[in-house]
N, C-alpha and C positions, 0 to 999 in steps of 0.2 A: 449225040444222045437223042433218043426219041422222046418227044414230048407227048404227054397224055392229057386229056381234058380234065378239068377239075369240076366235073358234072356229077350230080347225084345219079346213081345207078338206076333208081326207080323213076324219078320224075324228069331227069336230065337237066334240071336247072343248075346254074353255076353255084358252087359252094365256095364261099369266101374263105380265104386263109386269114389267120390273125395277122395283125400289122407287123409284129416282131419277126415272124417267120414267113414272109411273103411268098417265097418260091419253093417251100419244102416239098409240096406234092409234085411239082414239075421236075424237081431235081432228084427224085427217087428217094426221099427221106420220109420218115413217118411224119405226116403233115399235122400241123396245128391248125385245125379248121373248125368252122362252126358246123359241126356234124361229126361223123365217125368214119372209121375205115372198116372194110370188110375183107377178110381173106377167104378165098374160095379154093378148095382143094378137090380136084377131080380125080377119082380113083377107079378101080376096076368096076366095070359095069356101065360106066359113063361113056358116051360118045366122045367126050373130051378128056379121057384118061391120059394123064401125063406120064404114066409109067414111073411114078415116084419111087425112089430107092434104087433104081437102076443107074449105072454109070456115075454113082456118087453124087447125084443131085436130087433136090426136092423142090418142085415148082409149085407155087401158089399164085393165084391171080388176085390182085389187089384192086379194090374199088372204093369209092366213097359214097356215103349216104347222108342226106341232109337230116337235120333233127326232126322236121315235120314228117318226112316219110318213115323214119325209124319209129316215131311215136305211133304211127298207124300200123306198122308191121312188127312191132316189138313182141307181140304175142306169138309170133312164128319163130322166135329165137330162143336159144337156151344159154344162160350164162355158165361159163366154165372157167376153171383155173388151169392154165397150161403149165405143167411141171417140166422142168428141164433136168434131166438126169445126167450125172457124170459117171462114167464107168472107166475104171483103170484096167489096163492090160499090161501084164508083166512081160517084158521082153528078155531074151537071153542076153548075156554079156557080149555076145558076138553078133548082135543084131545087124550091125552095119555091113557085115560081110555075108549075110545070108541071102 
């Protein structure tokens, strides 16, 4: 498994994890850190376009930011609520043979 640094995206200082969850960030879980996480989604028009939606995958890039840097850059963010929608698709009785 590839290991990623636990550094702030802005200032590059190490961001400490909480004692209870010491290796969350390095083990690819949502970290419990003294800071926050950022998800970056590159779409059409970006040089880094990940072609999301193709081949059944959706790529986001995760980073961390320390509280001090977020305090300085908070005015450049927008708080949102991310809704997850469930949609049902009715299949025919013979779907296994289609």
